[in-house]
Legacy VTK file of the C-alpha trace (Angstrom):
# vtk DataFile Version 3.0
C-alpha trace
ASCII
DATASET POLYDATA
POINTS 250 float
39.307 37.070 -24.416
41.671 34.077 -24.658
40.877 30.432 -25.422
41.507 29.531 -21.681
39.153 32.290 -20.618
36.528 31.154 -23.114
36.685 27.626 -21.974
36.575 28.559 -18.399
33.530 30.576 -18.940
32.099 27.814 -20.918
32.671 25.383 -18.039
31.367 27.501 -15.745
27.952 27.920 -17.431
27.690 24.157 -17.943
28.122 23.630 -14.268
25.535 26.396 -13.337
23.203 24.799 -15.738
23.894 21.199 -14.123
23.293 22.674 -10.758
20.023 24.671 -11.708
18.812 21.461 -13.297
19.703 19.445 -10.032
17.748 22.006 -8.096
14.804 21.756 -10.378
14.640 17.954 -10.252
14.939 17.867 -6.621
12.231 20.359 -6.081
9.987 18.388 -8.463
10.934 15.124 -6.887
7.970 14.946 -4.828
5.670 15.645 -7.832
7.285 12.931 -9.818
7.088 10.306 -7.222
3.446 11.206 -6.664
2.568 10.762 -10.444
4.564 7.572 -10.675
2.787 5.945 -7.714
-0.603 7.041 -9.085
0.141 5.709 -12.617
1.762 2.398 -11.710
-0.398 1.804 -8.693
-3.646 2.394 -10.754
-2.128 0.046 -13.590
-1.463 -2.641 -10.896
-5.049 -2.371 -8.896
-7.120 -1.917 -12.007
-8.710 0.974 -10.445
-7.912 4.563 -9.692
-5.095 5.008 -7.035
-4.380 8.641 -6.006
-2.388 10.629 -3.203
-2.934 13.947 -1.658
0.756 14.762 -1.481
4.262 13.309 -1.116
7.159 14.586 0.964
10.547 13.269 -0.064
13.530 13.993 2.179
16.803 12.162 0.624
19.058 13.469 3.264
17.162 11.811 5.989
16.179 8.799 3.874
12.480 9.394 4.706
9.337 9.675 2.430
5.766 10.423 3.462
2.769 9.706 1.149
-0.371 11.510 2.437
-3.929 10.509 1.846
-3.409 7.273 -0.403
-6.614 6.257 -1.762
-7.656 3.027 -3.886
-11.058 3.558 -5.788
-13.549 0.625 -5.799
-13.395 -1.476 -8.655
-16.325 -1.595 -11.415
-19.341 -3.304 -10.255
-19.544 -1.711 -6.773
-20.470 1.504 -5.237
-18.641 4.798 -6.081
-15.941 6.084 -3.788
-12.993 4.373 -2.262
-12.441 0.898 -1.073
-9.273 1.789 0.807
-8.012 5.036 2.461
-4.591 5.556 4.161
-4.227 8.562 6.112
-0.373 8.264 5.608
2.444 6.034 4.584
6.062 6.600 5.948
8.993 4.914 4.504
12.484 4.942 6.357
15.126 3.901 3.914
18.769 2.721 4.436
20.986 5.230 2.864
23.748 3.016 2.481
21.625 0.861 0.067
20.798 3.852 -2.208
21.832 3.042 -5.748
22.327 -0.724 -5.048
20.139 -3.652 -5.351
18.150 -4.466 -3.376
17.217 -1.114 -2.035
16.710 -1.705 1.746
13.545 -0.095 3.351
13.914 -0.316 7.097
10.477 0.363 8.022
7.116 1.280 6.548
4.610 2.787 8.923
0.866 3.067 7.452
-1.254 5.696 9.540
-4.995 5.199 10.253
-6.689 3.011 7.915
-10.390 3.088 6.450
-11.575 0.496 4.336
-14.876 -0.667 2.736
-15.749 -4.215 2.495
-18.982 -4.531 0.146
-20.394 -7.703 -0.446
-22.782 -7.985 -3.556
-26.007 -10.254 -3.696
-23.865 -12.776 -5.463
-21.050 -12.924 -2.670
-18.572 -11.057 -4.401
-16.627 -8.488 -2.559
-14.901 -5.599 -3.694
-11.720 -6.393 -1.938
-11.708 -9.827 -3.927
-12.135 -7.846 -7.110
-9.138 -5.875 -6.224
-7.086 -8.769 -5.202
-7.900 -10.459 -8.512
-7.115 -7.520 -10.492
-3.468 -7.487 -8.751
-2.814 -11.229 -9.120
-3.569 -10.924 -12.893
-0.717 -8.579 -13.335
2.831 -9.755 -13.716
4.911 -9.638 -10.385
6.983 -6.650 -12.066
4.047 -4.742 -13.612
4.722 -1.561 -11.269
7.964 -1.016 -12.739
6.941 -1.767 -16.386
10.438 -2.820 -17.115
10.175 -3.379 -20.917
10.438 -6.919 -22.777
12.707 -9.570 -21.333
13.785 -7.284 -18.631
11.883 -8.323 -15.640
15.079 -9.750 -13.853
16.376 -6.364 -14.140
13.555 -4.449 -12.369
14.505 -2.744 -9.183
14.362 -4.936 -6.233
13.203 -4.150 -2.634
13.698 -5.375 1.010
11.445 -4.261 3.555
12.109 -5.114 7.232
9.227 -4.046 8.955
5.692 -3.046 7.762
2.825 -2.000 10.032
-0.771 -0.895 9.642
-1.490 1.152 12.767
-5.191 0.210 12.794
-8.529 2.042 11.927
-12.053 1.168 10.846
-13.836 -1.176 8.528
-17.024 -0.348 7.049
-18.947 -3.262 5.775
-22.148 -3.447 3.885
-24.301 -6.071 2.014
-26.607 -9.108 2.645
-24.781 -10.000 5.753
-25.739 -6.620 7.364
-29.323 -6.602 5.967
-28.064 -3.742 3.658
-27.046 -1.423 6.472
-23.692 -0.215 6.711
-21.770 -1.636 10.017
-18.474 -0.554 11.474
-15.909 -2.867 12.665
-12.494 -1.730 14.295
-9.511 -2.768 12.210
-6.739 -3.895 14.655
-3.883 -3.315 12.373
-1.457 -5.534 10.477
2.248 -6.250 10.914
4.472 -7.872 8.303
8.334 -8.686 8.448
10.907 -9.423 6.100
9.228 -8.676 2.911
11.337 -9.434 -0.328
13.807 -11.871 1.504
17.433 -11.880 1.261
17.469 -11.201 -2.442
14.675 -8.556 -2.474
11.651 -8.623 -4.689
9.866 -6.014 -7.156
7.717 -3.617 -5.758
4.616 -5.214 -7.806
5.538 -8.673 -6.067
5.783 -7.087 -2.392
2.533 -4.902 -3.298
0.660 -8.338 -4.188
1.841 -10.018 -0.884
0.754 -6.983 1.114
-2.597 -6.591 -0.354
-3.443 -10.490 -0.012
-2.411 -10.247 3.595
-4.352 -7.109 4.074
-7.623 -8.394 2.369
-7.372 -11.410 4.172
-6.869 -9.713 7.361
-10.196 -7.396 6.853
-12.331 -10.378 5.777
-11.235 -12.254 8.977
-12.085 -9.337 11.208
-15.526 -8.901 9.643
-16.215 -12.675 9.803
-15.001 -12.984 13.458
-17.294 -9.823 14.151
-20.111 -11.411 12.624
-19.988 -14.700 14.122
-19.487 -13.074 17.571
-22.582 -10.990 16.963
-24.710 -14.110 16.392
-23.437 -15.857 19.470
-24.155 -12.811 21.475
-27.728 -12.710 20.083
-28.477 -16.331 20.356
-27.118 -16.859 23.791
-27.909 -13.519 25.624
-26.494 -13.430 29.119
-24.233 -16.415 28.401
-22.684 -14.989 25.644
-19.564 -13.453 27.301
-17.864 -16.776 27.791
-19.071 -18.418 24.712
-17.894 -15.360 22.688
-14.413 -15.759 24.235
-14.187 -19.424 23.285
-15.465 -18.684 19.789
-12.960 -15.881 19.385
-10.046 -18.201 20.589
-11.217 -20.981 17.927
-11.387 -18.159 15.228
-7.984 -16.881 15.923
-6.650 -20.427 15.409
-8.326 -20.787 12.223
-8.064 -17.547 10.492
-4.688 -15.913 11.912
LINES 1 251
250 0 1 2 3 4 5 6 7 8 9 10 11 12 13 14 15 16 17 18 19 20 21 22 23 24 25 26 27 28 29 30 31 32 33 34 35 36 37 38 39 40 41 42 43 44 45 46 47 48 49 50 51 52 53 54 55 56 57 58 59 60 61 62 63 64 65 66 67 68 69 70 71 72 73 74 75 76 77 78 79 80 81 82 83 84 85 86 87 88 89 90 91 92 93 94 95 96 97 98 99 100 101 102 103 104 105 106 107 108 109 110 111 112 113 114 115 116 117 118 119 120 121 122 123 124 125 126 127 128 129 130 131 132 133 134 135 136 137 138 139 140 141 142 143 144 145 146 147 148 149 150 151 152 153 154 155 156 157 158 159 160 161 162 163 164 165 166 167 168 169 170 171 172 173 174 175 176 177 178 179 180 181 182 183 184 185 186 187 188 189 190 191 192 193 194 195 196 197 198 199 200 201 202 203 204 205 206 207 208 209 210 211 212 213 214 215 216 217 218 219 220 221 222 223 224 225 226 227 228 229 230 231 232 233 234 235 236 237 238 239 240 241 242 243 244 245 246 247 248 249
């Protein structure tokens, strides 16, 4: 075989090997993303973060994370503090490979959250929030020494929690579990014009989420007390109290 044919055959092998590797990487992309989210999420939250599965479609610019759970921090009951049925991202394909990466929309499916209050007044969600706040803003990317400015940056135009249910328990409920509807949460323009690291955005979202949950539970508890103390006159009084609470907490 001539040198030209040997060279052609060698190039063909290299191309085929490259294609095979690309296919393997694409087929493994879901597992890679799932592992990264679990590892970095657990580091950021200071407790176990897990997923049931991941579906990535690069051609459509969509990603869906199924069954995302955040375990209770130490000192609280075993089980999960937060369960999200699904998280779906819509990415602006034109921003791929650039910085910041533009995520047009994040839709969070049904949310189930436990708000546990200890005898000392500590809550599991506060413990999670403190864990996250103690981490550097770019902890999720683990960029290495003196490289935080190079961490990938994101913009999220719209993020929405569809709603779900809060399970709350502690001295405020007499030790019994109480269920309160979670009406959802909407946030816009996360990351700003320059974008922000995933760690920084994660902190912002968790802070808003935990504040929202605490507000909903506090409002529900207060309205319950108004209803018990005022009996038949509670309707109008509860409406007035709810209006005041909206102004204070929202």
